[in-house]
N, CA, C and O atoms as a MOPAC input file, in Angstrom:
PM7 MOZYME 1SCF
protein

 N    -90.96400 1   -37.20800 1  -106.49100 1
 C    -90.82900 1   -38.64200 1  -106.70200 1
 C    -91.29400 1   -38.98200 1  -108.12500 1
 O    -92.34200 1   -38.50700 1  -108.56100 1
 N    -90.53200 1   -39.79000 1  -108.83800 1
 C    -90.92100 1   -40.18600 1  -110.18200 1
 C    -91.66800 1   -41.51300 1  -110.12600 1
 O    -91.41100 1   -42.35400 1  -109.26500 1
 N    -92.58800 1   -41.68100 1  -111.05500 1
 C    -93.35000 1   -42.91800 1  -111.13800 1
 C    -92.70700 1   -43.81400 1  -112.18200 1
 O    -92.43700 1   -43.37900 1  -113.30100 1
 N    -92.46600 1   -45.05400 1  -111.82100 1
 C    -91.87900 1   -46.01700 1  -112.73500 1
 C    -92.94200 1   -46.48800 1  -113.71900 1
 O    -94.03900 1   -46.87800 1  -113.32000 1
 N    -92.60100 1   -46.44900 1  -115.02900 1
 C    -93.50700 1   -46.98100 1  -116.04700 1
 C    -93.16200 1   -48.43700 1  -116.31200 1
 O    -91.99900 1   -48.78200 1  -116.52500 1
 N    -94.16900 1   -49.27900 1  -116.29700 1
 C    -94.00400 1   -50.70800 1  -116.52300 1
 C    -94.92800 1   -51.13500 1  -117.65800 1
 O    -96.08600 1   -50.71800 1  -117.69900 1
 N    -94.44000 1   -51.94800 1  -118.56700 1
 C    -95.22800 1   -52.45200 1  -119.69200 1
 C    -96.22600 1   -53.47600 1  -119.17400 1
 O    -95.84200 1   -54.42800 1  -118.49500 1
 N    -97.50300 1   -53.28900 1  -119.48700 1
 C    -98.53400 1   -54.24000 1  -119.06100 1
 C    -98.74200 1   -55.29300 1  -120.15600 1
 O    -98.92500 1   -54.95600 1  -121.32600 1
 N    -98.71300 1   -56.56500 1  -119.76100 1
 C    -99.00500 1   -57.67900 1  -120.66000 1
 C   -100.30300 1   -58.32800 1  -120.22000 1
 O   -100.61400 1   -58.36000 1  -119.02900 1
 N   -101.05000 1   -58.83800 1  -121.16300 1
 C   -102.23800 1   -59.62900 1  -120.85100 1
 C   -101.76100 1   -61.03400 1  -120.44700 1
 O   -100.68100 1   -61.44600 1  -120.87000 1
 N   -102.52800 1   -61.77600 1  -119.64600 1
 C   -102.07800 1   -63.08600 1  -119.16400 1
 C   -101.59200 1   -64.06600 1  -120.23700 1
 O   -100.66900 1   -64.83600 1  -119.97000 1
 N   -102.17500 1   -64.06800 1  -121.43200 1
 C   -101.75300 1   -65.03000 1  -122.46000 1
 C   -101.01100 1   -64.37100 1  -123.61500 1
 O   -100.83300 1   -64.97900 1  -124.67100 1
 N   -100.58000 1   -63.13500 1  -123.41900 1
 C    -99.83700 1   -62.40900 1  -124.44900 1
 C    -98.41200 1   -62.95400 1  -124.54300 1
 O    -97.83600 1   -63.38100 1  -123.54200 1
 N    -97.85900 1   -62.93700 1  -125.73000 1
 C    -96.48500 1   -63.40500 1  -125.93700 1
 C    -95.51600 1   -62.54600 1  -125.12100 1
 O    -95.61200 1   -61.31900 1  -125.12100 1
 N    -94.59400 1   -63.19400 1  -124.43500 1
 C    -93.63600 1   -62.47800 1  -123.59600 1
 C    -92.47600 1   -61.94900 1  -124.42900 1
 O    -91.89600 1   -62.69200 1  -125.22100 1
 N    -92.13200 1   -60.68500 1  -124.26100 1
 C    -90.98500 1   -60.14900 1  -125.00500 1
 C    -89.68100 1   -60.77300 1  -124.50400 1
 O    -89.53500 1   -61.04400 1  -123.31200 1
 N    -88.74700 1   -60.99700 1  -125.40700 1
 C    -87.46600 1   -61.60600 1  -125.03800 1
 C    -86.50500 1   -60.61900 1  -124.38500 1
 O    -85.49200 1   -61.02900 1  -123.81800 1
 N    -86.80600 1   -59.33000 1  -124.45700 1
 C    -85.90800 1   -58.31700 1  -123.90700 1
 C    -86.44400 1   -57.72100 1  -122.60700 1
 O    -86.13700 1   -56.57800 1  -122.26900 1
 N    -87.25600 1   -58.50800 1  -121.87200 1
 C    -87.87000 1   -57.98200 1  -120.65600 1
 C    -87.81700 1   -58.98200 1  -119.51400 1
 O    -87.78100 1   -60.19600 1  -119.71400 1
 N    -87.81500 1   -58.43000 1  -118.31600 1
 C    -88.06600 1   -59.22500 1  -117.11400 1
 C    -89.58500 1   -59.25800 1  -116.96000 1
 O    -90.24500 1   -58.22800 1  -117.10300 1
 N    -90.13700 1   -60.42200 1  -116.67100 1
 C    -91.58800 1   -60.57300 1  -116.53100 1
 C    -91.94000 1   -60.72900 1  -115.05600 1
 O    -91.44300 1   -61.62700 1  -114.37700 1
 N    -92.80100 1   -59.84700 1  -114.57400 1
 C    -93.30200 1   -59.90400 1  -113.20100 1
 C    -94.77100 1   -60.29900 1  -113.28300 1
 O    -95.57700 1   -59.59500 1  -113.89200 1
 N    -95.11500 1   -61.42300 1  -112.67200 1
 C    -96.50200 1   -61.89700 1  -112.67500 1
 C    -97.09300 1   -61.65900 1  -111.29000 1
 O    -96.63000 1   -62.21800 1  -110.29500 1
 N    -98.12500 1   -60.81900 1  -111.24500 1
 C    -98.76100 1   -60.42300 1  -109.98700 1
 C   -100.06300 1   -61.20800 1  -109.83800 1
 O   -100.85500 1   -61.31400 1  -110.77500 1
 N   -100.26300 1   -61.75600 1  -108.63900 1
 C   -101.48000 1   -62.53300 1  -108.39900 1
 C   -101.82400 1   -62.49800 1  -106.91300 1
 O   -101.00500 1   -62.12200 1  -106.07400 1
 N   -103.03200 1   -62.89100 1  -106.62000 1
 C   -103.48000 1   -62.96400 1  -105.22700 1
 C   -103.20600 1   -64.37500 1  -104.71300 1
 O   -103.50200 1   -65.36100 1  -105.38700 1
 N   -102.63900 1   -64.45800 1  -103.51400 1
 C   -102.36200 1   -65.74200 1  -102.89100 1
 C   -102.62900 1   -65.62300 1  -101.39400 1
 O   -102.03600 1   -64.78900 1  -100.70900 1
 N   -103.50300 1   -66.44400 1  -100.91100 1
 C   -103.87300 1   -66.47200 1   -99.48400 1
 C   -104.20600 1   -65.05800 1   -98.99200 1
 O   -103.76300 1   -64.63600 1   -97.92400 1
 N   -104.98900 1   -64.34500 1   -99.78800 1
 C   -105.49000 1   -63.04200 1   -99.38000 1
 C   -104.54900 1   -61.87200 1   -99.53600 1
 O   -104.87400 1   -60.76800 1   -99.09800 1
 N   -103.39700 1   -62.07000 1  -100.14000 1
 C   -102.49200 1   -60.93200 1  -100.34400 1
 C   -101.91500 1   -60.98100 1  -101.75100 1
 O   -101.90800 1   -62.02700 1  -102.40100 1
 N   -101.43400 1   -59.83800 1  -102.20600 1
 C   -100.86500 1   -59.74100 1  -103.54100 1
 C    -99.38300 1   -60.11100 1  -103.48200 1
 O    -98.62600 1   -59.57400 1  -102.67300 1
 N    -98.98700 1   -61.03300 1  -104.35100 1
 C    -97.59400 1   -61.47000 1  -104.44700 1
 C    -97.19900 1   -61.45200 1  -105.92100 1
 O    -98.04600 1   -61.29600 1  -106.80100 1
 N    -95.89900 1   -61.61300 1  -106.17800 1
 C    -95.41700 1   -61.59800 1  -107.55600 1
 C    -94.24600 1   -62.54400 1  -107.72900 1
 O    -93.46100 1   -62.77500 1  -106.80900 1
 N    -94.14800 1   -63.08900 1  -108.94700 1
 C    -93.01700 1   -63.91600 1  -109.36000 1
 C    -92.20900 1   -63.11700 1  -110.37200 1
 O    -92.76500 1   -62.32000 1  -111.12700 1
 N    -90.90400 1   -63.33000 1  -110.38900 1
 C    -90.00900 1   -62.63700 1  -111.31700 1
 C    -89.33200 1   -63.67700 1  -112.19800 1
 O    -88.80400 1   -64.66800 1  -111.69600 1
 N    -89.34400 1   -63.45400 1  -113.52000 1
 C    -88.72800 1   -64.39000 1  -114.45900 1
 C    -88.21000 1   -63.61700 1  -115.66900 1
 O    -88.54300 1   -62.44800 1  -115.86400 1
 N    -87.39900 1   -64.28200 1  -116.47000 1
 C    -86.92000 1   -63.74400 1  -117.75100 1
 C    -86.69400 1   -64.94800 1  -118.65700 1
 O    -86.85400 1   -66.09100 1  -118.22900 1
 N    -86.32800 1   -64.69400 1  -119.89400 1
 C    -86.15600 1   -65.78300 1  -120.86000 1
 C    -85.24600 1   -66.87900 1  -120.31700 1
 O    -85.57300 1   -68.06000 1  -120.43600 1
 N    -84.13100 1   -66.52000 1  -119.73500 1
 C    -83.16300 1   -67.49300 1  -119.23200 1
 C    -83.27000 1   -67.72300 1  -117.72400 1
 O    -82.46600 1   -68.46300 1  -117.15700 1
 N    -84.25000 1   -67.10000 1  -117.07200 1
 C    -84.37400 1   -67.16900 1  -115.61500 1
 C    -85.76500 1   -67.67700 1  -115.25600 1
 O    -86.76700 1   -67.06800 1  -115.63100 1
 N    -85.82900 1   -68.78500 1  -114.53400 1
 C    -87.10100 1   -69.36600 1  -114.10200 1
 C    -87.57000 1   -68.64300 1  -112.84100 1
 O    -86.76800 1   -68.29900 1  -111.97300 1
 N    -88.87600 1   -68.41900 1  -112.75700 1
 C    -89.44000 1   -67.73400 1  -111.59300 1
 C    -89.11000 1   -68.48600 1  -110.31200 1
 O    -89.11100 1   -69.71700 1  -110.26800 1
 N    -88.83000 1   -67.71700 1  -109.28400 1
 C    -88.52600 1   -68.25500 1  -107.96800 1
 C    -89.79800 1   -68.18500 1  -107.11700 1
 O    -90.90300 1   -68.12700 1  -107.65600 1
 N    -89.64600 1   -68.18900 1  -105.82700 1
 C    -90.78700 1   -68.13600 1  -104.91600 1
 C    -91.49100 1   -66.78600 1  -105.00700 1
 O    -90.83800 1   -65.76400 1  -105.21900 1
 N    -92.82800 1   -66.76700 1  -104.84900 1
 C    -93.54600 1   -65.50000 1  -104.85100 1
 C    -93.11300 1   -64.64300 1  -103.66500 1
 O    -92.75600 1   -65.14800 1  -102.60000 1
 N    -93.15700 1   -63.34600 1  -103.88400 1
 C    -92.77200 1   -62.40300 1  -102.84100 1
 C    -93.68800 1   -61.18800 1  -102.91500 1
 O    -94.41600 1   -61.02900 1  -103.89500 1
 N    -93.66800 1   -60.32300 1  -101.89400 1
 C    -94.49400 1   -59.12200 1  -101.95900 1
 C    -94.16000 1   -58.32800 1  -103.23300 1
 O    -93.01200 1   -58.31300 1  -103.67800 1
 N    -95.15800 1   -57.68100 1  -103.80200 1
 C    -94.97600 1   -56.99700 1  -105.08200 1
 C    -93.83200 1   -55.98400 1  -105.05500 1
 O    -93.01800 1   -56.00400 1  -105.97800 1
 N    -93.71300 1   -55.09600 1  -104.05600 1
 C    -92.59600 1   -54.14100 1  -104.07800 1
 C    -91.22400 1   -54.83700 1  -104.10700 1
 O    -90.31900 1   -54.38700 1  -104.80900 1
 N    -91.07100 1   -55.91400 1  -103.35900 1
 C    -89.80000 1   -56.65600 1  -103.35900 1
 C    -89.56100 1   -57.30400 1  -104.71600 1
 O    -88.43000 1   -57.33100 1  -105.20000 1
 N    -90.61800 1   -57.82500 1  -105.33100 1
 C    -90.48900 1   -58.44300 1  -106.65300 1
 C    -90.08300 1   -57.40400 1  -107.69400 1
 O    -89.26800 1   -57.69700 1  -108.56800 1
 N    -90.63500 1   -56.20300 1  -107.61300 1
 C    -90.26700 1   -55.15900 1  -108.56800 1
 C    -88.81700 1   -54.72300 1  -108.39400 1
 O    -88.13500 1   -54.43300 1  -109.37700 1
 N    -88.33700 1   -54.67400 1  -107.14800 1
 C    -86.91300 1   -54.36100 1  -106.91700 1
 C    -86.03300 1   -55.47100 1  -107.48900 1
 O    -85.01600 1   -55.19900 1  -108.12700 1
 N    -86.43400 1   -56.72900 1  -107.25700 1
 C    -85.67500 1   -57.86300 1  -107.80000 1
 C    -85.69600 1   -57.84200 1  -109.32500 1
 O    -84.69700 1   -58.17300 1  -109.96500 1
 N    -86.82900 1   -57.45500 1  -109.91000 1
 C    -86.94200 1   -57.37700 1  -111.37000 1
 C    -86.00400 1   -56.31500 1  -111.93000 1
 O    -85.36400 1   -56.53400 1  -112.95800 1
 N    -85.91800 1   -55.18700 1  -111.27400 1
 C    -85.01100 1   -54.12600 1  -111.74500 1
 C    -83.55800 1   -54.58200 1  -111.65000 1
 O    -82.76900 1   -54.33100 1  -112.56200 1
 N    -83.20200 1   -55.24400 1  -110.56300 1
 C    -81.83200 1   -55.76100 1  -110.42700 1
 C    -81.53500 1   -56.78100 1  -111.52900 1
 O    -80.45700 1   -56.75300 1  -112.12300 1
 N    -82.48100 1   -57.67900 1  -111.80300 1
 C    -82.30700 1   -58.68100 1  -112.84900 1
 C    -82.21600 1   -58.01300 1  -114.22500 1
 O    -81.40900 1   -58.41900 1  -115.06200 1
 N    -83.03500 1   -57.00200 1  -114.45300 1
 C    -83.00200 1   -56.26900 1  -115.72100 1
 C    -81.61700 1   -55.69800 1  -115.97500 1
 O    -81.08300 1   -55.80100 1  -117.07900 1
 N    -81.04400 1   -55.09500 1  -114.94400 1
 C    -79.71000 1   -54.50900 1  -115.08000 1
 C    -78.64600 1   -55.58800 1  -115.26300 1
 O    -77.77100 1   -55.45400 1  -116.11900 1
 N    -78.71100 1   -56.65100 1  -114.47200 1
 C    -77.72800 1   -57.74200 1  -114.56400 1
 C    -77.71500 1   -58.38500 1  -115.94300 1
 O    -76.65100 1   -58.66200 1  -116.49700 1
 N    -78.90600 1   -58.62100 1  -116.49800 1
 C    -79.02700 1   -59.32900 1  -117.76700 1
 C    -79.00700 1   -58.39500 1  -118.97800 1
 O    -79.04100 1   -58.86000 1  -120.11700 1
 N    -78.95400 1   -57.08800 1  -118.74300 1
 C    -78.93500 1   -56.12700 1  -119.84100 1
 C    -80.23400 1   -56.09100 1  -120.63500 1
 O    -80.21900 1   -55.85600 1  -121.84300 1
 N    -81.35700 1   -56.32300 1  -119.96300 1
 C    -82.65600 1   -56.32000 1  -120.63500 1
 C    -83.21200 1   -54.90000 1  -120.68000 1
 O    -82.83300 1   -54.05000 1  -119.87400 1
 N    -84.11500 1   -54.65000 1  -121.63000 1
 C    -84.55100 1   -53.27600 1  -121.86400 1
 C    -85.71300 1   -52.81100 1  -120.99800 1
 O    -85.89300 1   -51.60700 1  -120.81900 1
 N    -86.51700 1   -53.74600 1  -120.44900 1
 C    -87.69200 1   -53.28400 1  -119.70800 1
 C    -88.19300 1   -54.35100 1  -118.73400 1
 O    -87.73800 1   -55.49400 1  -118.72200 1
 N    -89.14700 1   -53.91800 1  -117.92500 1
 C    -89.88000 1   -54.81300 1  -117.03900 1
 C    -91.31500 1   -54.84100 1  -117.54600 1
 O    -91.92200 1   -53.79100 1  -117.75900 1
 N    -91.85500 1   -56.03400 1  -117.73800 1
 C    -93.24100 1   -56.19500 1  -118.16800 1
 C    -94.01300 1   -56.88300 1  -117.04600 1
 O    -93.48500 1   -57.76000 1  -116.36200 1
 N    -95.25700 1   -56.48000 1  -116.86600 1
 C    -96.06800 1   -56.96200 1  -115.75000 1
 C    -97.33800 1   -57.63200 1  -116.26100 1
 O    -98.02400 1   -57.10900 1  -117.14000 1
 N    -97.63500 1   -58.79000 1  -115.70000 1
 C    -98.90700 1   -59.47100 1  -115.92900 1
 C    -99.64900 1   -59.45600 1  -114.60100 1
 O    -99.12800 1   -59.93500 1  -113.59400 1
 N   -100.85800 1   -58.91100 1  -114.59200 1
 C   -101.68800 1   -58.92800 1  -113.38800 1
 C   -102.73500 1   -60.00600 1  -113.61400 1
 O   -103.70500 1   -59.79400 1  -114.34300 1
 N   -102.54000 1   -61.16900 1  -112.98600 1
 C   -103.44600 1   -62.30500 1  -113.19800 1
 C   -104.77300 1   -62.11200 1  -112.50000 1
 O   -105.82400 1   -62.37300 1  -113.08500 1
 N   -104.74400 1   -61.67100 1  -111.29000 1
 C   -105.97700 1   -61.38200 1  -110.56700 1
 C   -105.65200 1   -60.41100 1  -109.44600 1
 O   -104.50100 1   -60.29800 1  -109.02400 1
 N   -106.65500 1   -59.72300 1  -108.97300 1
 C   -106.42400 1   -58.73300 1  -107.93900 1
 C   -106.23800 1   -57.35500 1  -108.53600 1
 O   -106.39100 1   -57.16000 1  -109.74200 1
 N   -105.91600 1   -56.43000 1  -107.70700 1
 C   -105.80100 1   -55.03400 1  -108.12100 1
 C   -104.34800 1   -54.58100 1  -108.12500 1
 O   -103.56700 1   -54.93200 1  -107.24000 1
 N   -104.00800 1   -53.80500 1  -109.12600 1
 C   -102.70100 1   -53.16300 1  -109.19700 1
 C   -102.76900 1   -51.88300 1  -108.37900 1
 O   -103.74800 1   -51.14300 1  -108.46700 1
 N   -101.75000 1   -51.61800 1  -107.59200 1
 C   -101.71200 1   -50.41000 1  -106.76600 1
 C   -100.82500 1   -49.36300 1  -107.42400 1
 O    -99.71300 1   -49.67800 1  -107.84700 1
 N   -101.29900 1   -48.11700 1  -107.51800 1
 C   -100.53200 1   -47.06700 1  -108.19200 1
 C    -99.13800 1   -46.85000 1  -107.60600 1
 O    -98.22300 1   -46.45300 1  -108.32700 1
 N    -98.96800 1   -47.10100 1  -106.32600 1
 C    -97.64700 1   -46.88400 1  -105.71500 1
 C    -96.59900 1   -47.87100 1  -106.23100 1
 O    -95.40500 1   -47.65800 1  -106.02600 1
 N    -97.02500 1   -48.94200 1  -106.89500 1
 C    -96.09100 1   -49.90500 1  -107.45300 1
 C    -95.50500 1   -49.43300 1  -108.77900 1
 O    -94.45800 1   -49.92300 1  -109.20200 1
 N    -96.17100 1   -48.48600 1  -109.44000 1
 C    -95.71500 1   -47.97400 1  -110.72300 1
 C    -96.88100 1   -47.77000 1  -111.65700 1
 O    -98.01000 1   -48.14900 1  -111.34600 1
 N    -96.61100 1   -47.16800 1  -112.80900 1
 C    -97.62500 1   -46.87000 1  -113.80500 1
 C    -97.59200 1   -47.95800 1  -114.87500 1
 O    -96.57400 1   -48.13900 1  -115.54200 1
 N    -98.70500 1   -48.68600 1  -115.04400 1
 C    -98.79600 1   -49.69900 1  -116.08400 1
 C    -99.21500 1   -49.03900 1  -117.38600 1
 O   -100.21100 1   -48.31800 1  -117.43300 1
 N    -98.44200 1   -49.29000 1  -118.45100 1
 C    -98.76000 1   -48.74000 1  -119.76800 1
 C    -98.90100 1   -49.89300 1  -120.75600 1
 O    -98.18800 1   -50.89200 1  -120.66600 1
 N    -99.83200 1   -49.74200 1  -121.70100 1
 C   -100.04600 1   -50.76300 1  -122.72700 1
 C    -99.04100 1   -50.62200 1  -123.85300 1
 O    -99.06900 1   -51.39900 1  -124.80700 1

């Protein structure tokens, strides 16, 4: 099994224009994520694995080069992918 590498952004870091942005946060005791891009407004929060699948689909549809992740609070789980700076 290969591990997906995802670009890690700090919460107030400038968002790249060539990426889908996944914002991970804790809500009502569980980790959820929003998916957005320059031309796409974030929709309802969803479980992180589902958000990452949606982000990959959006990345391909929009021809963007990467997925970037902001972890606002809570813990990132290794099974979701490898965060790189």
